C-alpha positions in Angstrom: -0.1 -0.1 -0.1 1.4 3.4 -1.1 -0.1 5.8 1.8 -0.1 9.6 1.4 -0.4 12.4 3.8 -1.5 15.7 4.1 0.7 19.3 5.1 0.1 19.7 8.3 0.4 15.8 9.4 4.2 15.5 7.6 4.9 18.7 9.1 4.2 17.9 12.7 5.9 14.3 11.7 9.2 16.3 11.0 8.7 18.5 14.1 8.5 15.6 16.5 11.6 13.8 14.7 14.0 16.9 14.5 13.2 17.5 18.3 14.9 14.2 19.2 17.8 14.8 16.3 20.9 16.9 16.2 20.3 19.9 14.5 20.5 20.0 10.5 20.1 15.9 10.7 17.1 15.4 9.0 17.6 17.8 5.8 21.1 15.8 6.0 18.9 12.5 5.4 16.8 14.2 2.7 20.2 15.3 0.8 21.4 12.5 0.9 18.5 10.4 -0.5 18.3 13.8 -3.2 21.7 13.5 -4.3 22.0 9.5 -4.6 18.8 9.8 -7.0 20.4 12.5 -8.8 23.5 10.3 -9.4 21.5 7.1 -10.3 19.8 9.8 -13.2 22.8 11.0 -14.3 24.8 7.9 -14.3 28.3 9.4 -14.8 28.5 12.4 -12.0 31.8 13.8 -12.7 32.1 16.1 -15.5 28.2 16.5 -15.3 26.7 20.1 -15.1 23.7 20.5 -12.7 22.2 23.6 -12.3 20.0 24.0 -9.0 16.8 26.2 -8.6 16.6 27.5 -5.5 13.9 29.0 -3.2 13.9 30.3 0.2 12.5 27.2 2.1 14.0 24.2 3.5 13.7 22.5 0.1 16.4 25.0 -1.3 18.3 23.8 1.7 18.1 19.8 0.7 18.9 20.8 -2.9 22.0 23.3 -1.9 23.2 20.2 0.4 22.5 17.5 -2.4 24.3 19.5 -5.0 27.4 20.0 -2.6 27.4 16.4 -2.8 27.3 16.0 -6.1 30.2 18.8 -6.7 32.3 16.6 -4.3 32.0 13.7 -6.8 32.9 16.4 -9.6 30.0 17.3 -11.0 30.0 21.2 -11.9 27.2 22.8 -9.9 25.5 25.9 -10.3 23.2 27.4 -7.7 20.5 29.8 -9.1 19.3 31.9 -6.3 15.4 33.5 -6.2 15.5 34.8 -3.2 19.5 35.4 -2.4 18.9 37.1 0.9 16.8 34.3 2.3 18.6 31.5 0.5 19.7 28.3 3.3 22.9 29.5 4.7 24.3 26.6 6.0 23.7 24.9 2.4 25.1 27.9 0.6 28.5 27.4 2.9 28.6 23.6 2.1 28.1 24.3 -1.6 30.5 27.0 -1.7 33.0 24.7 0.0 32.8 21.6 -2.3 33.3 24.2 -5.5 29.8 24.9 -6.6 28.9 28.1 -8.1 26.5 30.7 -6.8 24.6 33.0 -9.2 21.1 35.3 -9.3 18.2 34.0 -11.4 19.1 36.9 -13.5 22.0 35.6 -15.0 20.9 31.6 -15.5 19.7 31.3 -18.9 22.9 30.2 -20.3 23.4 27.5 -17.2 20.1 26.4 -17.8 20.5 26.0 -21.7 23.9 23.7 -21.3 22.8 21.9 -17.9 22.6 17.9 -18.2 20.3 18.1 -14.8 17.9 20.9 -13.2 17.1 20.5 -9.5 13.9 22.2 -8.7 14.1 23.3 -5.1 12.2 26.6 -5.4 9.1 26.0 -3.6 8.0 23.5 -0.8 4.9 21.2 0.0 3.3 24.4 1.6 3.3 25.8 -2.0 0.0 27.5 -3.5 -1.3 29.5 -6.3 1.2 28.6 -8.9 5.0 30.0 -9.7 5.7 33.6 -9.7 7.0 35.1 -13.0 10.7 35.0 -12.4 10.6 31.3 -11.5 8.0 30.7 -14.3 10.6 32.4 -16.9 13.2 29.8 -15.5 11.3 26.5 -15.9 10.0 27.7 -19.5 14.1 28.0 -20.4 13.8 24.8 -18.8 11.9 23.3 -21.2 14.1 24.4 -23.9 17.2 22.3 -22.6 17.9 19.1 -23.1 18.2 18.8 -19.3 16.3 16.0 -16.9 14.4 17.8 -14.1 14.6 16.4 -10.5 12.1 17.9 -8.3 12.6 18.0 -4.5 9.5 16.8 -2.4 7.0 17.7 -5.1 7.1 20.1 -8.2 7.2 23.8 -7.5 3.7 25.1 -8.3 1.5 21.8 -7.6 -0.6 21.6 -4.4 0.6 18.9 -2.3 -2.6 18.4 -0.1 -5.0 18.4 -3.4 -3.2 17.6 -6.5 -4.1 20.9 -8.1 -2.3 23.3 -10.3 -3.5 26.9 -10.4 -0.5 28.0 -12.7 2.6 27.7 -14.0 4.2 24.3 -12.5 7.6 22.7 -12.8 7.3 19.1 -14.9 9.5 16.8 -13.4 10.9 13.8 -14.8 11.7 12.5 -11.4 10.4 13.6 -7.9 12.3 12.7 -4.8 10.0 13.0 -2.1 10.6 12.6 1.9 9.2 10.3 4.5 5.6 10.0 2.8 4.0 10.3 -0.4 2.2 13.5 -0.6 -1.6 13.1 -2.0 -0.4 15.8 -5.0 2.0 13.1 -6.1 -1.1 10.7 -6.8 -3.6 12.8 -8.1 -4.2 14.4 -11.6 -3.5 17.1 -12.5 -0.1 17.3 -10.3 0.7 13.9 -10.8 1.1 14.4 -14.3 3.8 17.2 -13.3 5.9 14.7 -10.9 7.2 11.9 -13.2 8.6 9.1 -11.5 8.5 9.4 -7.8 11.1 8.4 -5.5 10.4 7.8 -1.9 13.1 8.4 0.5 12.8 6.7 4.0 13.8 9.7 6.7 12.4 8.2 9.5 9.2 9.6 10.2 6.7 8.4 12.4 3.1 9.1 10.9 -0.2 8.2 12.1 -2.3 4.7 11.1 -5.1 7.0 9.3 -3.8 8.2 5.8 -5.0 11.1 3.3 -4.6 8.7 0.3 -4.1 5.2 -0.1 -3.0 3.8 -3.7 -3.5 -0.3 -3.7 -1.0 -2.3 -5.2 -0.7 -5.8 -6.3 -0.2 -7.5 -3.0 -3.0 -5.4 -1.5 -5.6 -6.4 -4.5 -4.9 -10.1 -4.3 -5.9 -10.0 -0.5 -9.0 -8.9 -1.3 -10.1 -11.0 -4.8 -12.9 -13.1 -4.0 -11.7 -16.7 -4.9 -14.3 -19.5 -4.5 -13.5 -22.1 -2.0 -14.6 -25.7 -2.6 -17.7 -25.7 -1.3 -18.5 -22.6 -3.1 -22.1 -22.6 -5.4 -23.1 -19.9 -7.3 -24.9 -18.3 -5.2 -21.9 -18.1 -2.5 -19.6 -16.4 -5.4 -22.7 -13.9 -6.3 -25.0 -13.2 -8.4 -25.2 -9.8 -10.1 -28.0 -8.5 -11.6 -27.6 -6.2 -14.7 -30.6 -3.7 -15.3 -28.9 -1.9 -18.3 -29.7 -1.1 -22.0 -31.9 0.1 -24.3 -33.2 0.0 -28.2 -30.9 2.7 -28.7 -28.0 1.0 -26.8 -27.9 -3.0 -26.7 -24.4 -3.0 -26.7 -24.0 -1.6 -23.0 -25.7 -4.1 -21.9 -23.5 -6.6 -23.4 -20.7 -5.0 -22.3 -22.1 -4.9 -18.9 -22.8 -8.1 -18.7 -18.9 -9.4 -20.1 -17.3 -7.0 -17.6 -19.7 -9.0 -14.6 -19.0 -12.7 -15.9 -15.0 -11.9 -16.2 -15.2 -10.5 -12.9 -16.2 -13.6 -11.1 -19.4 -13.2 -10.6 -21.2 -16.9 -10.4 -23.8 -16.0 -12.1 -25.4 -13.0 -14.1 -29.0 -11.7 -14.5 -29.9 -9.5 -17.4 -33.1 -7.3 -17.2 -33.7 -5.4 -20.0 -34.6 -5.1 -23.4 -31.1 -6.0 -25.0 -32.2 -9.5 -23.9 -31.8 -11.2 -27.2 -28.3 -9.7 -27.5 -26.9 -10.6 -24.4 -28.1 -14.2 -24.6 -26.5 -14.2 -28.3 -23.0 -13.3 -27.1 -23.4 -14.9 -23.4 -25.6 -18.2 -23.3 -24.7 -18.7 -19.6 -26.7 -15.2 -18.7 -30.0 -15.7 -16.8 -32.5 -13.4 -18.3 -35.5 -11.8 -17.1 -38.3 -9.5 -18.7 -40.4 -9.2 -15.2 -38.4 -6.3 -13.6 -35.5 -6.1 -11.5 -37.9 -7.0 -8.3 -39.1 -10.2 -9.9 -36.1 -11.0 -11.7 -35.1 -13.5 -8.9 -32.1 -13.6 -6.1 -29.5 -11.1 -6.6 -26.7 -10.2 -4.4 -26.1 -6.7 -6.0 -27.6 -5.0 -9.0 -25.7 -2.7 -11.9 -28.3 -0.2 -13.7 -27.2 2.9 -15.8 -25.4 1.7 -18.9 -27.2 2.4 -22.2 -30.5 3.0 -19.9 -31.6 6.1 -22.0 -34.6 7.8 -20.2 -36.0 4.5 -18.1 -35.9 6.4 -14.6 -38.8 3.7 -13.7 -36.1 1.0 -13.9 -33.4 2.8 -11.9 -35.5 3.5 -9.3 -36.6 -0.2 -9.0 -33.2 -1.0 -8.7 -32.3 2.0 -6.0 -35.4 0.2 -4.0 -34.0 -3.0 -3.6 -31.9 -3.7 0.0 -28.8 -5.2 -1.9 -25.5 -3.0 -2.8 -26.3 -1.2 -6.0 -23.3 0.4 -8.7 -25.1 3.2 -10.3 -23.5 4.7 -13.7 -23.7 6.5 -16.8 -27.4 7.0 -17.2 -28.2 5.6 -14.0 -26.7 9.0 -12.4 -28.7 11.3 -14.6 -31.8 9.4 -14.0 -31.6 8.6 -9.8 -33.5 10.9 -7.3 -30.5 12.1 -5.4 -32.7 11.6 -2.2 -33.5 7.8 -3.3 -29.7 7.5 -3.4 -29.3 9.2 -0.1 -32.1 7.3 1.9 -30.5 3.6 0.7 -29.2 1.5 3.6 -27.3 -1.1 1.5 -24.1 0.2 0.1 -24.4 2.2 -3.2 -21.3 2.5 -5.5 -21.4 5.6 -7.6 -19.0 5.7 -10.9 -19.1 8.7 -12.9 -16.9 10.3 -14.8 -15.5 13.8 -15.1 -18.7 15.1 -17.2 -20.9 13.3 -15.1 -19.5 14.4 -11.8 -19.6 17.7 -12.9 -23.7 17.6 -14.3 -24.4 16.1 -10.1 -22.2 18.9 -8.8 -23.6 21.7 -10.7 -20.4 23.0 -12.0 -18.0 23.0 -15.2 -16.5 19.7 -15.6 -13.1 21.6 -15.9 -13.7 22.5 -11.9 -14.0 18.5 -11.7 -10.8 17.7 -13.5 -8.6 21.1 -11.8 -9.7 19.5 -8.3 -10.5 15.9 -8.7 -10.0 14.7 -4.7 -12.4 17.6 -3.6 -14.7 16.4 -6.4 -15.0 13.0 -4.9 -15.3 13.6 -1.7 -17.8 16.3 -1.7 -19.9 13.8 -4.0 -19.7 10.8 -1.6 -21.1 13.2 0.9 -24.0 15.1 -1.0 -25.1 11.6 -2.2 -24.2 9.5 1.3 -22.3 7.2 -1.1 -19.0 5.6 -2.2 -18.3 7.2 -5.1 -15.9 6.5 -8.0 -14.5 9.3 -10.0 -13.2 7.9 -13.4 -10.1 9.6 -14.8 -6.6 9.5 -15.6 -6.2 8.7 -11.9 -9.3 6.8 -10.3 -10.3 8.0 -7.4 -12.7 6.4 -4.6 -14.3 8.1 -1.5 -16.5 6.8 1.4 -19.6 8.8 2.6 -18.2 8.0 5.8 -14.8 10.1 5.0 -11.4 7.7 5.9 -8.8 7.4 3.1 -9.6 8.5 -0.3 -8.0 5.0 -2.6 -6.3 6.5 -5.8 -6.0 4.3 -8.6 -3.2 4.4 -11.5 -3.4 1.3 -13.4 -5.5 3.0 -16.0 -3.8 3.9 -19.5 -5.2 6.4 -22.1 -6.4 3.1 -24.5 -9.3 3.1 -22.2 -11.0 6.0 -23.3 -13.2 4.2 -25.8 -17.0 3.6 -25.8 -18.2 0.9 -23.5 -14.8 0.9 -21.5 -16.8 2.8 -18.6 -19.7 -0.2 -19.2 -17.1 -3.2 -18.9 -16.3 -1.2 -15.5 -19.8 -1.0 -13.9 -19.9 -4.8 -14.7 -16.8 -5.7 -12.9 -17.6 -3.5 -10.1 -21.2 -5.2 -9.8 -19.6 -8.6 -9.3 -17.2 -8.2 -6.8 -20.0 -5.9 -5.1 -22.1 -9.4 -5.4 -19.1 -11.5 -3.9 -19.4 -9.6 -0.8 -16.6 -6.6 -1.0 -17.3 -3.5 0.5 -18.2 -0.7 -1.7 -14.6 0.9 -1.4 -13.1 -2.3 -1.8 -15.3 -3.4 -4.7 -14.2 0.0 -6.5 -10.8 0.2 -5.8 -10.1 -3.3 -7.1 -12.4 -3.1 -10.3 -10.5 -0.1 -11.2 -7.2 -1.8 -10.7 -8.0 -4.8 -12.5 -9.9 -2.6 -15.6 -6.4 -0.5 -15.4 -4.6 -3.8 -15.7 -7.0 -5.0 -18.4 -6.9 -2.3 -20.6 -3.1 -2.2 -20.9 -2.6 -5.5 -21.7 -5.8 -5.1 -24.3 -4.0 -2.8 -26.0 -0.2 -3.2 -25.6 0.4 0.0 -27.4 -2.3 -0.1 -29.8 -6.0 0.8 -30.3 -8.7 -2.1 -28.7 -12.2 -1.8 -28.3 -13.8 -2.1 -24.5 -15.1 -5.7 -25.6 -11.1 -6.4 -25.8 -10.9 -5.1 -22.4 -13.6 -7.0 -21.3 -11.5 -10.3 -22.4 -8.3 -9.4 -20.8 -9.7 -9.1 -17.2 -9.1 -13.0 -16.6 -5.5 -12.2 -17.5 -5.3 -9.0 -14.8 -6.5 -11.8 -12.6 -3.7 -13.8 -13.1 -1.3 -11.3 -12.9 -2.7 -10.2 -9.7 -2.3 -13.4 -7.9 1.1 -14.4 -8.9 
């Protein structure tokens, strides 16, 4: 599990640790890890050209001390001071002793254009609102160079707690973060600025409850429902799919595909696309009597391709089993009907659907994904899976938001969300809690998308067919 903590939690842990350590020891730990990461990226340190962009905070001190270590190994190191009068005095002295050169921002362009490596120590984890004009100009110069960029703790200009980017910001090839991940390193749009993230352990003692959690293979493997010797289809879970319409029969087929590939013991289908579903998946149990009379299920999926069938969506929401609500179902569902449910509800909007539910512009959701998913979960008293380049899963009760980054741009194809709905529904039917079902479904769906595409276009049906491969990959 990768855990991320907010700024105030990190600072409190740093203060507690510094009280037990000799003065400056914590910064030296960070600088040692930063210098090692820079050396690994350079490959050959001796003779390389390194430019440090140094702000007034501790990030600037980390960069200066790391620069001193690189200079002692034969690198030519130049520190560009954005606030010379407030630069870290100890770090400056160490760099000068090691043979580094110190300059002002106004004369930095030539050094930046000749650099092999640029270290971003402009702003620390408390920065908000994007880079100031002088720093933004330097970063623009870096983009025109051939230099690799390493960010100290997180890229300057992104917001650590939210993942928001409100102006100009550094785009790093590598971010070296200290003690723990910060939410902005795991959530887009900030995550796109971080590049590869390397965590350096500096000895922080952090609370058990994190702000964000990112499941890894081992975590997903522990959650996967695996049938036992005495399992039958009901013990494995029967999922009901109330989806599709005369206009969108394919949505029903794809949702059923996701449910079957997701390990459901059986799938019951209710809706006008029964003929198409049976033609593709003859093992499906179909009914024309509506959700309430379709037979026993342990969870329902409703909404994909539903068109304007509000009655079916309402009938499903009135059931006493977990419900996954997607696509048209999000638009058709009455808010109070969702809020008043006693069984779990998992909503799976993309950014546009989330924006409509919140009454804001899509850009507002995309720019503040963490705030949006938390607000939706609170407003609807449901678990919300916000789809996107980093999928977020939030519970109405609060707690750590789950973030998933296994997805790929190849999943941006018609019907991919329908497959995810069926997969999530099958996991709900198996007995997983809504947050776990959403998190595992997003993880497997992302892996399946990668396996299906392998660098080339793939359709939603290809993604569904690769879910078993994703399952096997996780269980190895």
